[in-house]
C-alpha positions in Angstrom: -40.8 12.7 -15.5 -39.2 9.1 -14.4 -41.4 6.2 -15.7 -42.3 3.5 -13.0 -39.3 1.2 -14.5 -37.2 4.2 -13.6 -38.4 5.4 -10.4 -37.8 1.9 -9.3 -33.8 1.6 -9.8 -31.8 1.6 -6.8 -30.1 4.7 -6.0 -26.3 4.8 -6.9 -24.1 3.8 -4.1 -21.5 6.5 -3.4 -18.7 4.6 -3.7 -15.8 4.5 -1.5 -12.9 6.9 -2.0 -9.9 4.8 -2.2 -7.1 8.2 -2.4 -6.7 10.2 0.9 -9.3 11.8 2.7 -7.5 15.6 2.9 -10.3 18.6 4.4 -8.8 21.8 3.0 -10.9 24.7 2.7 -11.0 27.7 0.2 -9.5 26.2 -2.6 -12.1 26.9 -5.1 -11.5 30.2 -4.2 -8.9 31.9 -7.2 -6.7 34.6 -5.5 -4.0 36.9 -7.3 -1.0 33.7 -6.0 -3.5 31.8 -8.2 -2.9 33.6 -10.9 1.1 33.3 -11.0 1.1 29.5 -10.7 2.0 27.4 -13.6 -0.3 24.3 -13.8 2.2 21.7 -14.2 -1.1 19.4 -15.9 0.1 21.3 -18.9 3.4 22.6 -18.6 6.3 20.3 -18.7 8.8 21.4 -16.2 12.8 22.0 -17.5 13.5 22.0 -13.8 13.1 22.3 -10.0 15.9 24.3 -8.8 19.3 22.5 -9.0 17.5 19.6 -10.3 16.9 18.7 -14.3 13.4 16.8 -14.8 13.8 13.7 -17.5 10.1 12.6 -16.9 6.5 12.5 -15.3 6.7 9.2 -13.3 3.3 9.4 -11.2 -0.1 11.8 -10.7 -2.4 11.5 -8.0 -5.4 13.8 -6.2 -2.6 15.9 -4.5 0.2 16.5 -7.1 3.1 14.9 -9.3 5.9 12.9 -9.3 8.8 13.5 -11.9 11.9 11.9 -12.0 14.9 14.3 -12.2 18.5 14.7 -12.2 21.0 16.3 -9.4 24.0 17.4 -11.9 25.6 18.2 -8.7 25.5 14.9 -6.8 25.4 13.1 -10.1 21.9 11.3 -8.6 18.8 10.8 -9.6 16.2 12.3 -7.2 12.2 12.2 -7.5 10.6 15.5 -7.6 7.0 15.8 -5.4 4.8 18.9 -6.3 1.3 20.2 -5.5 -1.7 20.6 -7.5 -1.9 24.6 -9.2 -5.0 24.8 -7.2 -4.1 23.5 -4.0 -0.5 25.5 -4.2 -2.6 28.6 -4.2 -4.2 27.9 -0.6 -2.4 28.5 2.0 -3.7 25.6 4.1 -2.5 23.1 1.8 0.7 24.8 0.9 1.2 24.6 4.6 0.8 20.9 5.0 2.7 20.2 2.1 5.9 22.0 2.8 5.1 20.7 7.0 5.7 17.3 5.4 9.6 18.0 4.2 10.3 19.4 7.6 9.2 17.0 9.5 10.2 13.8 7.4 14.0 15.6 6.9 14.1 15.5 11.2 13.3 11.4 10.5 17.0 9.2 9.7 15.7 5.5 9.5 16.2 2.9 6.9 12.5 2.4 6.3 11.2 6.3 5.9 12.1 7.7 3.1 14.3 10.8 3.1 13.9 14.3 1.8 17.4 16.1 0.1 16.1 19.7 0.1 12.6 22.0 -0.3 11.6 24.4 -2.9 9.2 26.5 -5.0 9.5 26.8 -9.0 6.5 27.9 -11.2 4.7 29.4 -8.3 4.5 25.1 -6.8 6.4 24.0 -3.6 7.9 20.8 -4.3 10.1 18.9 -2.2 13.2 16.7 -3.5 13.6 13.3 -2.3 15.2 10.1 -2.7 14.3 7.7 -5.5 12.9 4.6 -5.2 12.7 1.9 -8.0 10.6 -0.7 -6.8 6.9 -1.0 -6.1 4.6 -0.6 -3.7 2.9 -2.8 -1.2 -0.8 -2.3 -2.7 1.3 -3.5 -6.1 1.4 -6.6 -5.0 -2.2 -6.7 -3.9 -3.7 -5.7 -6.7 -1.5 -7.7 -9.3 -2.2 -10.8 -6.9 1.3 -11.6 -6.1 2.0 -13.8 -3.3 4.4 -13.6 -0.4 5.5 -16.1 1.9 4.7 -15.7 5.9 8.1 -15.2 6.6 8.2 -12.2 4.4 4.6 -11.2 5.2 5.8 -11.0 9.2 8.7 -9.3 7.9 7.1 -6.6 6.9 5.0 -5.8 9.3 8.6 -6.0 11.6 9.7 -3.2 9.2 6.5 -1.2 8.9 6.5 -1.5 12.8 10.3 0.2 13.3 9.8 2.5 10.8 6.5 4.0 13.1 8.8 3.2 16.3 10.7 5.9 15.0 8.2 8.3 13.9 6.2 8.0 17.3 9.5 8.5 19.2 9.3 11.8 18.0 5.7 12.4 18.7 4.8 11.6 15.3 1.9 10.2 14.4 1.8 9.2 10.9 -2.5 9.1 10.1 -2.4 7.4 6.8 -0.6 3.9 6.9 -1.9 2.0 3.8 -0.4 -0.2 1.2 -0.1 2.3 -1.1 2.3 4.3 1.2 4.6 1.3 1.7 7.5 1.0 -0.7 9.4 -1.8 -1.6 12.6 -0.6 -2.3 15.1 -2.6 -4.7 18.2 -2.8 -3.2 19.6 -5.5 -5.4 18.5 -6.3 -8.9 19.8 -9.5 -9.4 18.2 -11.2 -6.0 15.0 -8.9 -6.5 15.9 -8.5 -2.5 14.2 -5.3 -1.1 13.2 -3.2 2.4 10.7 -1.4 3.3 9.9 2.5 2.9 7.5 4.3 4.4 6.2 7.3 2.1 3.7 10.8 2.5 4.0 12.2 5.7 1.6 14.9 4.1 -1.1 14.3 6.7 1.7 13.6 9.8 0.6 15.3 12.7 2.1 15.6 16.3 0.8 14.2 19.4 -1.7 16.9 21.1 -0.7 19.1 18.1 -3.5 21.7 18.9 -2.5 24.4 15.8 -1.5 23.8 11.9 -3.7 22.9 8.9 -6.1 19.7 10.5 -7.9 20.5 13.8 -9.8 17.6 16.5 -12.8 16.9 14.7 -11.2 17.1 11.4 -11.6 13.1 9.5 -8.8 12.3 7.4 -7.5 9.5 6.1 -8.2 6.6 3.9 -11.8 5.4 4.9 -10.9 1.8 4.6 -7.5 1.9 6.8 -8.4 4.6 9.5 -8.8 3.6 13.1 -12.1 4.1 15.7 -11.0 7.3 16.7 -10.0 8.7 13.6 -12.9 8.3 11.7 -14.9 10.0 14.9 -12.7 12.7 14.4 -11.5 12.2 18.2 -7.4 12.7 19.3 -5.2 10.7 18.3 -2.0 9.0 20.2 0.1 7.0 17.6 -1.9 3.3 18.4 -4.2 5.0 15.8 -1.0 4.2 13.2 -1.0 0.6 14.8 -5.0 -0.7 14.1 -4.0 0.9 9.8 -1.0 -1.5 10.0 -3.2 -4.1 11.5 -5.7 -3.7 8.5 -2.9 -3.7 6.0 -1.4 -6.8 7.3 -5.4 -8.2 7.4 -5.8 -7.5 4.0 -1.9 -8.6 2.4 -3.0 -12.3 4.7 -6.5 -12.7 3.4 -7.0 -10.4 0.8 -10.0 -8.9 2.5 -10.7 -5.8 4.4 -11.3 -6.7 8.5 -14.3 -3.9 7.9 -16.0 -3.2 4.6 -19.3 -1.8 3.5 -21.6 -0.7 0.1 -20.8 3.1 0.9 -18.1 5.1 2.7 -21.1 5.2 5.7 -21.6 1.9 5.5 -17.9 0.7 5.9 -17.8 3.2 8.9 -20.4 1.7 10.9 -19.0 -1.5 10.2 -15.4 -0.1 12.1 -17.9 1.3 14.9 -20.2 -2.0 15.2 -18.7 -5.1 13.9 -15.9 -7.4 15.2 -13.6 -8.7 12.5 -13.0 -12.5 11.6 -10.4 -13.7 12.7 -7.7 -14.6 9.9 -7.9 -18.2 10.5 -11.2 -18.2 9.2 -10.4 -16.5 5.9 -7.2 -18.5 5.5 -6.3 -21.8 7.7 -2.7 -21.3 6.8 -2.2 -18.4 9.1 0.2 -19.0 11.8 -2.0 -18.6 15.1 0.3 -16.1 16.8 0.4 -13.8 13.6 -3.2 -13.9 13.9 -3.8 -13.7 17.3 -1.3 -10.1 17.1 -2.9 -8.7 14.1 -6.4 -9.4 16.0 -4.7 -7.1 19.5 -3.9 -4.2 16.5 -7.5 -4.1 14.9 -8.6 -3.7 18.6 -11.5 -1.5 19.0 -10.1 0.6 22.0 -6.8 2.4 21.6 -6.4 0.7 24.9 -6.6 -2.9 24.0 -4.1 -2.2 21.3 -0.1 -2.8 22.0 1.1 -0.2 24.0 4.0 1.1 21.0 5.1 0.6 17.7 8.4 -1.4 19.5 7.1 -3.5 21.2 5.1 -5.0 18.5 8.3 -4.7 15.7 10.2 -6.8 18.8 6.9 -9.2 18.7 7.0 -9.5 15.0 10.9 -10.8 15.9 10.2 -13.3 17.7 7.6 -14.7 15.3 10.0 -14.3 12.4 12.0 -16.4 14.2 9.9 -19.0 15.3 8.5 -20.0 12.4 12.2 -19.6 10.6 12.8 -22.5 13.4 9.3 -24.3 12.9 10.2 -24.9 9.3 12.2 -28.0 8.0 13.8 -26.0 5.7 15.3 -22.5 6.5 14.0 -21.4 3.5 10.9 -23.0 3.8 8.4 -20.6 5.0 4.8 -22.5 5.0 2.1 -23.0 2.2 2.6 -20.3 0.5 6.5 -19.7 -2.3 9.5 -20.6 0.0 11.8 -18.0 -0.4 15.1 -17.5 1.0 15.3 -15.7 4.0 17.7 -13.3 3.2 16.0 -12.2 0.5 13.0 -10.4 2.0 10.5 -9.8 -0.4 10.5 -11.3 -4.1 6.4 -12.3 -4.9 5.4 -14.4 -7.5 2.3 -13.3 -10.0 -0.5 -16.4 -8.8 -1.0 -19.0 -11.8 -4.1 -18.3 -13.3 -7.1 -20.4 -13.7 -7.1 -20.3 -17.2 -3.2 -21.3 -17.8 -4.4 -24.8 -16.0 -7.6 -25.2 -17.7 -5.6 -24.6 -21.4 -2.8 -26.9 -20.1 -5.1 -30.1 -19.4 -7.4 -30.0 -22.2 -3.9 -29.9 -24.6 -3.3 -33.2 -22.6 -6.8 -34.8 -23.0 -5.9 -33.9 -26.7 -2.7 -35.1 -27.7 -4.2 -38.5 -25.5 -7.1 -38.9 -27.5 -5.3 -38.3 -30.7 -2.7 -41.1 -29.5 -5.3 -43.6 -28.8 -6.9 -42.7 -32.2 -3.4 -43.5 -34.0 -2.8 -46.8 -32.6 -6.7 -48.1 -33.2 -5.9 -47.4 -37.0 -2.5 -48.9 -36.9 -3.7 -51.8 -35.0 -6.9 -52.3 -37.6 -4.2 -52.1 -40.6 -2.0 -54.5 -39.2 -5.2 -57.0 -38.5 -6.3 -56.6 -42.4 -2.9 -57.6 -43.9 -2.6 -60.3 -42.1 -6.0 -61.7 -42.9 -5.3 -60.7 -46.3 -6.5 -58.0 -47.3 
């Protein structure tokens, strides 16, 4: 029985999931097929099809990613696999294989390329281009800064990728910083470009069959649109809302909608209006603030009509911000960057480092002052016949 003190303790609140929410039924039911599947958490695979595995480079709730080598074409590839317990479930397996079919049909410089699909050890896998670089979530977590030119270019490139997907009647449904990769394309300059990852939740507009039905909520809580949170039928403007959340967080380091737990977050999403970006950061360009707030409109009809329109607006805004600078490399209050190098983040200096430097200067000044006083005293002593 609880003591009076224990009974007065507040109940622990459910944390807001940072991972994608995927509704899959029956994954806890073992099957005959499940017994034939190798658990890659305990066994390191030597190969997947023609690809020789080199090392594990990532692991998440849905599966693992390995670095591998294609000996036929002499190139490195990334092998994305599904977890054993999910591979035994037809629904989750179908979702995984759909991603290969979907992405292979999308040819664009800002969308990851799929080379092949197969199955090994009872585990389905995708072989895709190996991307050097880092995710946008890494930039945020490490408190790196981007100039406004870089942020606007980022929005433009994501919107262009979404425009290609939407032209095929495809909705991504999980646009978030972790799924936006900044691929390093020039190691000397640090130049990068956007690549959109993880189309595992992608869905065709008005798709009536498939793993996800209307009324089922999938996505990542902080980035879902209001209609997505309600389990309603979606159109491409849902992805535009998620893009707005990404850019809002990147510009202010805050979410437009938040709460102590998932329920509070979804309540905020339904009822609250986010503060304009300039209230968090007065240095945000006014036109950029206005565009992001349009993306965050609660009703799809109040958002821009298409990703292409958004990309064109970012393009115009990009030229406006560059032209407004005295120096074309100057991008406002954040660190200046050459406009030909899209994303070269720099880590914000830590306050403790500044404080340490200040203390050192004070100590040195004090020692110099004490030494000066000592020298003057000795000179005075000798002059007076000491």
